[in-house]
C-alpha positions as CSV (number, residue, x, y, z in Angstrom):
1,X,-27.7,37.0,-75.2
2,X,-29.6,39.0,-72.6
3,X,-30.5,42.7,-72.5
4,X,-30.6,45.2,-69.6
5,X,-33.4,44.5,-67.2
6,X,-33.9,40.9,-68.4
7,X,-34.0,38.4,-65.6
8,X,-32.3,35.1,-66.3
9,X,-34.3,32.3,-64.6
10,X,-32.9,28.9,-63.6
11,X,-35.0,25.7,-64.3
12,X,-37.9,25.6,-61.9
13,X,-37.5,29.2,-60.6
14,X,-40.5,31.4,-60.3
15,X,-40.3,35.0,-61.8
16,X,-40.0,37.8,-59.2
17,X,-39.1,35.4,-56.3
18,X,-35.4,35.3,-56.9
19,X,-32.9,35.8,-54.1
20,X,-31.2,39.1,-53.9
21,X,-27.4,39.1,-54.4
22,X,-25.5,39.3,-51.1
23,X,-23.3,42.5,-50.7
24,X,-19.7,41.9,-50.8
25,X,-17.9,41.8,-47.4
26,X,-15.1,44.2,-46.8
27,X,-11.6,42.8,-47.1
28,X,-10.1,41.5,-43.7
29,X,-6.7,40.3,-43.1
30,X,-6.6,36.6,-42.2
31,X,-4.8,36.3,-38.9
32,X,-5.3,32.6,-38.4
33,X,-2.0,30.7,-37.9
34,X,-1.5,27.5,-40.0
35,X,1.3,25.0,-39.9
36,X,2.6,24.4,-43.4
37,X,5.4,21.9,-44.3
38,X,8.4,24.1,-45.1
39,X,9.6,21.5,-47.6
40,X,6.3,20.6,-49.4
41,X,4.6,24.0,-48.9
42,X,1.3,22.3,-49.7
43,X,-1.9,24.3,-49.0
44,X,-4.0,23.0,-47.5
45,X,-1.2,21.2,-45.6
46,X,-1.4,17.4,-45.3
47,X,-0.6,17.0,-41.6
48,X,-0.9,13.8,-39.6
49,X,-1.0,13.5,-35.8
50,X,0.7,10.4,-34.4
51,X,-0.6,10.1,-30.8
52,X,1.5,7.1,-30.1
53,X,4.7,9.1,-30.4
54,X,3.2,12.6,-29.7
55,X,4.4,14.0,-33.0
56,X,2.8,16.0,-35.8
57,X,4.3,15.0,-39.2
58,X,3.8,16.0,-42.8
59,X,1.9,13.2,-44.6
60,X,3.6,13.9,-47.9
61,X,7.2,14.0,-47.0
62,X,7.3,12.7,-43.3
63,X,8.9,15.9,-41.8
64,X,8.3,16.3,-38.1
65,X,6.6,19.6,-37.6
66,X,5.7,19.4,-33.9
67,X,6.2,17.3,-30.8
68,X,4.5,16.7,-27.5
69,X,1.1,16.6,-29.1
70,X,-1.8,16.2,-26.6
71,X,-4.1,13.3,-27.3
72,X,-7.6,14.7,-27.6
73,X,-9.3,11.5,-28.3
74,X,-11.8,9.7,-26.0
75,X,-10.3,8.1,-22.9
76,X,-12.4,5.0,-23.3
77,X,-10.5,1.8,-23.9
78,X,-11.9,-1.7,-23.6
79,X,-10.3,-5.1,-23.2
80,X,-13.4,-7.1,-23.1
81,X,-12.3,-9.5,-25.8
82,X,-9.1,-10.3,-23.9
83,X,-10.6,-10.6,-20.4
84,X,-11.9,-13.9,-19.3
85,X,-14.5,-12.2,-17.0
86,X,-15.8,-10.1,-20.0
87,X,-15.3,-6.9,-18.0
88,X,-14.6,-3.4,-19.3
89,X,-11.8,-2.0,-17.3
90,X,-11.8,1.4,-18.9
91,X,-9.6,4.3,-17.8
92,X,-12.4,6.4,-16.8
93,X,-13.4,6.7,-13.2
94,X,-11.8,5.8,-9.9
95,X,-9.4,2.9,-9.6
96,X,-10.7,-0.4,-8.2
97,X,-10.0,-1.4,-4.6
98,X,-8.4,-4.9,-4.5
99,X,-9.6,-5.2,-0.9
100,X,-13.3,-5.2,-1.9
101,X,-15.4,-7.5,-4.0
102,X,-17.9,-6.6,-6.8
103,X,-18.0,-3.7,-9.2
104,X,-17.6,-1.1,-6.4
105,X,-19.9,1.4,-8.3
106,X,-22.6,2.8,-6.1
107,X,-25.0,5.7,-6.0
108,X,-25.4,7.9,-3.0
109,X,-28.6,9.9,-2.5
110,X,-28.3,13.2,-0.5
111,X,-30.8,14.5,2.0
112,X,-30.8,18.2,0.7
113,X,-34.4,18.3,-0.4
114,X,-35.6,21.1,1.9
115,X,-37.0,18.7,4.5
116,X,-39.7,17.0,2.4
117,X,-38.5,13.5,3.3
118,X,-38.4,12.2,-0.3
119,X,-34.6,11.9,-0.3
120,X,-34.7,10.0,2.9
121,X,-37.2,7.5,1.5
122,X,-35.2,7.2,-1.7
123,X,-32.0,6.8,0.3
124,X,-33.5,3.9,2.4
125,X,-34.9,2.3,-0.7
126,X,-31.5,2.5,-2.4
127,X,-29.7,1.0,0.5
128,X,-32.1,-1.9,0.6
129,X,-31.5,-2.6,-3.1
130,X,-27.7,-2.4,-2.9
131,X,-27.1,-3.8,0.5
132,X,-24.3,-6.3,0.6
133,X,-23.5,-8.0,3.9
134,X,-20.1,-9.4,2.8
135,X,-18.8,-6.0,1.7
136,X,-20.2,-4.3,4.8
137,X,-18.5,-6.9,7.0
138,X,-15.2,-6.4,5.2
139,X,-15.5,-2.6,5.6
140,X,-16.2,-2.9,9.3
141,X,-13.1,-5.3,9.8
142,X,-10.9,-3.0,7.7
143,X,-11.9,0.0,9.8
144,X,-11.0,-1.9,13.0
145,X,-7.6,-3.0,11.6
146,X,-6.8,0.6,10.6
147,X,-7.8,1.9,14.0
148,X,-5.6,-0.7,15.8
149,X,-2.6,-0.1,13.6
150,X,-2.9,3.7,14.0
151,X,-3.0,3.3,17.8
152,X,0.3,1.5,17.5
153,X,1.8,4.0,15.1
154,X,2.5,1.2,12.6
155,X,3.4,2.0,9.0
156,X,0.6,1.8,6.4
157,X,2.1,-1.3,4.6
158,X,1.5,-3.3,7.8
159,X,-2.2,-2.3,7.8
160,X,-2.6,-3.1,4.2
161,X,-0.9,-6.5,4.6
162,X,-3.2,-7.3,7.5
163,X,-6.3,-6.3,5.5
164,X,-5.2,-8.4,2.5
165,X,-4.6,-11.4,4.9
166,X,-8.1,-10.9,6.4
167,X,-9.7,-10.7,2.9
168,X,-8.0,-14.1,2.0
169,X,-9.6,-15.7,5.1
170,X,-13.0,-14.1,4.4
171,X,-13.1,-15.1,0.7
172,X,-12.2,-18.7,1.5
173,X,-14.9,-18.8,4.2
174,X,-12.4,-20.3,6.7
175,X,-12.5,-20.3,10.5
176,X,-16.3,-20.0,10.7
177,X,-17.4,-19.7,14.3
178,X,-14.1,-18.2,15.4
179,X,-14.0,-14.7,17.0
180,X,-13.5,-12.0,14.4
181,X,-11.4,-10.1,17.0
182,X,-9.1,-13.1,17.3
183,X,-8.7,-13.4,13.5
184,X,-8.0,-9.6,13.2
185,X,-5.4,-9.9,16.0
186,X,-3.7,-12.9,14.3
187,X,-3.6,-11.1,10.9
188,X,-2.0,-8.1,12.4
189,X,0.6,-10.2,14.3
190,X,1.5,-12.0,11.0
191,X,1.5,-8.7,9.1
192,X,4.0,-7.2,11.5
193,X,6.4,-10.1,11.1
194,X,6.0,-10.1,7.3
195,X,6.9,-6.3,7.2
196,X,9.9,-6.7,9.5
197,X,8.4,-4.8,12.4
198,X,7.6,-7.7,14.7
199,X,5.4,-7.4,17.9
200,X,5.2,-9.8,20.7
201,X,2.1,-11.7,21.9
202,X,2.0,-9.6,25.0
203,X,1.9,-6.3,23.0
204,X,-0.9,-7.7,20.7
205,X,-2.8,-8.8,23.8
206,X,-2.5,-5.3,25.3
207,X,-3.8,-3.7,22.0
208,X,-6.6,-6.1,21.1
209,X,-7.6,-7.5,24.5
210,X,-7.5,-11.0,23.0
211,X,-5.8,-13.5,25.3
212,X,-2.2,-14.6,24.5
213,X,-3.3,-18.2,24.4
214,X,-6.0,-17.5,21.9
215,X,-3.6,-15.3,19.8
216,X,-1.1,-18.1,19.7
217,X,-3.7,-20.7,18.7
218,X,-5.2,-18.6,15.9
219,X,-1.7,-17.6,14.7
220,X,-0.7,-21.2,14.1
221,X,-3.9,-21.9,12.4
222,X,-3.6,-18.9,10.1
223,X,0.0,-19.8,9.3
224,X,-1.1,-23.3,8.1
225,X,-4.0,-21.9,6.1
226,X,-2.0,-19.3,4.3
227,X,0.8,-21.8,3.5
228,X,-1.8,-24.2,2.1
229,X,-3.4,-21.4,0.1
230,X,-0.1,-20.3,-1.3
231,X,0.9,-23.9,-2.3
232,X,-2.4,-24.4,-4.1
233,X,-2.0,-21.1,-6.0
234,X,1.6,-21.8,-7.0
235,X,0.7,-25.2,-8.3
236,X,-2.1,-23.8,-10.4
237,X,0.5,-21.3,-11.9
238,X,2.9,-24.0,-12.7
239,X,0.3,-26.3,-14.2
240,X,-0.9,-23.5,-16.4
241,X,2.6,-23.0,-17.8
242,X,3.3,-19.7,-16.0
243,X,6.2,-18.7,-13.9
244,X,6.2,-18.4,-10.2
245,X,7.1,-14.9,-8.9
246,X,9.0,-15.4,-5.6
247,X,8.0,-11.9,-4.4
248,X,4.3,-12.8,-4.8
249,X,4.5,-15.9,-2.7
250,X,3.7,-16.2,1.1
251,X,6.6,-17.2,3.3
252,X,6.0,-18.6,6.8
253,X,7.2,-16.3,9.5
254,X,9.9,-17.1,12.0
255,X,10.0,-16.4,15.6
256,X,10.9,-12.9,16.8
257,X,14.6,-12.4,17.5
258,X,16.0,-10.2,20.2
259,X,18.1,-8.1,17.7
260,X,14.8,-7.2,15.9
261,X,13.4,-5.8,19.2
262,X,16.5,-3.8,20.1
263,X,15.9,-1.1,17.5
264,X,12.4,-0.2,18.6
265,X,13.3,-0.4,22.4
266,X,16.4,1.8,21.9
267,X,14.5,4.3,20.0
268,X,11.9,4.6,22.7
269,X,14.6,5.0,25.3
270,X,16.3,7.8,23.3
271,X,19.6,6.0,23.0
272,X,22.1,6.9,20.3
273,X,22.6,4.9,17.0
274,X,26.0,3.6,18.2
275,X,24.4,2.2,21.3
276,X,21.6,0.6,19.2
277,X,24.1,-1.1,17.0
278,X,26.1,-2.3,19.9
279,X,23.0,-3.8,21.6
280,X,22.0,-5.6,18.3
281,X,25.5,-7.1,17.9
282,X,25.4,-8.1,21.5
283,X,22.0,-9.9,20.8
284,X,23.5,-11.6,17.7
285,X,26.7,-12.7,19.5
286,X,24.6,-13.9,22.6
287,X,22.8,-16.5,20.4
288,X,26.1,-17.9,19.1
289,X,27.8,-18.1,22.6
290,X,24.6,-19.4,24.1
291,X,24.6,-17.1,27.2
292,X,20.8,-16.8,27.4
293,X,19.7,-20.0,25.6
294,X,16.0,-20.7,26.2
295,X,15.4,-17.1,27.4
296,X,12.5,-15.0,26.0
297,X,13.5,-12.6,23.2
298,X,12.1,-9.7,25.4
299,X,14.2,-10.4,28.4
300,X,17.3,-11.1,26.1
301,X,16.8,-7.8,24.2
302,X,16.3,-5.9,27.5
303,X,19.5,-7.3,29.0
304,X,21.6,-6.6,25.9
305,X,20.3,-2.9,26.0
306,X,21.1,-2.8,29.7
307,X,24.7,-3.8,29.1
308,X,25.1,-1.7,25.9
309,X,23.8,1.5,27.6
310,X,26.4,1.3,30.4
311,X,29.1,0.2,28.1
312,X,28.6,3.3,25.9
313,X,28.2,5.7,28.8
314,X,24.4,6.1,28.4
315,X,23.4,4.0,31.3
316,X,19.7,3.2,31.6
317,X,18.3,1.6,34.8
318,X,16.5,-1.7,34.7
319,X,13.3,0.0,35.7
320,X,13.5,2.4,32.7
321,X,14.1,-0.6,30.3
322,X,11.3,-2.7,31.9
323,X,8.7,0.1,31.3
324,X,9.5,-0.1,27.6
325,X,10.2,-3.9,27.1
326,X,7.3,-5.0,29.3
327,X,9.4,-7.4,31.6
328,X,10.3,-6.9,35.2
329,X,13.5,-5.3,36.3
330,X,14.4,-8.4,38.2
331,X,14.2,-10.5,35.1
332,X,16.5,-8.0,33.3
333,X,19.0,-8.2,36.1
334,X,19.0,-11.9,36.2
335,X,19.6,-12.2,32.4
336,X,22.3,-9.5,32.6
337,X,24.2,-11.6,35.1
338,X,24.7,-14.2,32.5
339,X,25.9,-11.7,30.0
340,X,28.2,-10.1,32.5
341,X,29.9,-13.5,33.2
342,X,30.6,-13.8,29.4
343,X,31.5,-10.2,28.9
344,X,35.0,-11.1,27.5
345,X,33.6,-13.2,24.8
346,X,30.7,-10.9,24.0
347,X,32.2,-7.4,23.9
348,X,34.2,-6.7,20.8
349,X,37.3,-4.5,21.3
350,X,36.4,-2.3,18.4
351,X,33.3,-1.1,20.4
352,X,35.5,0.4,23.2
353,X,38.7,1.4,21.5
354,X,39.7,5.1,21.4
355,X,37.6,5.9,24.4
356,X,34.2,5.0,22.7
357,X,33.2,2.8,25.6
358,X,34.5,1.5,29.0
359,X,34.1,-2.1,30.2
360,X,34.8,-0.9,33.7
361,X,31.6,1.1,33.8
362,X,29.5,-2.1,33.6
363,X,27.6,-2.7,36.8
364,X,28.2,-6.2,38.4
365,X,24.5,-6.8,38.6
């Protein structure tokens, strides 16, 4: 029992040095919002966040109290145990570029140091330590492929396909000693055929300044190389017990057909969709009838467009078509004579019925 003024000491405490009692804080209303299970009504609540489903549930009864929960955990994920290369493909950072080799992580030192020159020296030293001739050569080739495809107004998938083909050649170390311009021209030519937007040897020559003979030679060599690479890769997949994906295999290209060229030429000439369809069907029928057997697809497509334009009342002169197709107007007229002789077999009555077209409007030459 203690009396007034008597100080109670704890074991080890020094008299006169005790802590003063804290003054009581004024009462405040608790405005914090807390989620409580309406069935269990436990406090503090037993809540569990399931990030896999994005739900917040009660750990006692399992009642779902919230959905669309944002995962606030770290983004790092590692698959190093599952990866044969022992890499760490985490989700942090920029995506890897499949067209380049290596880790693709690099440091760039700026020059903004007030003109002292230290940044320049550091930049030069850093470039020497991270200099990779193979990557530099690939980037230069990719830049040239992109510039050539942009000059042609070719879709981006053609450019990406050509870059992928060039990387296959570069990684295998094939065609050493061959001109890089010729290899790039061959890759673009094959990529155009693979993506169903074929170009002729003459057009590739006009774009790349590589001779048609050299383009044809490197094209055949590249076709054999890609076919051998594809067969070797598919055999490896089968031997390892995997399944071959037909969409991932390389298929050898076929020669350009006249109907494939009609769409582009008609578009450049400003012809209607009906006239384009008629010219394509003419080119298809022409091959079955054999009117222009052995003729170049260029001259055959130009002759079909010449006939279809006059048949549908949108006549284009041979000179206008020659400027687009790249063949002389005399060649177009000569090929057209063979089509005109077989007009009864080639022209479908459905094309001209109800006044859509008139066979009498066809010029004799």
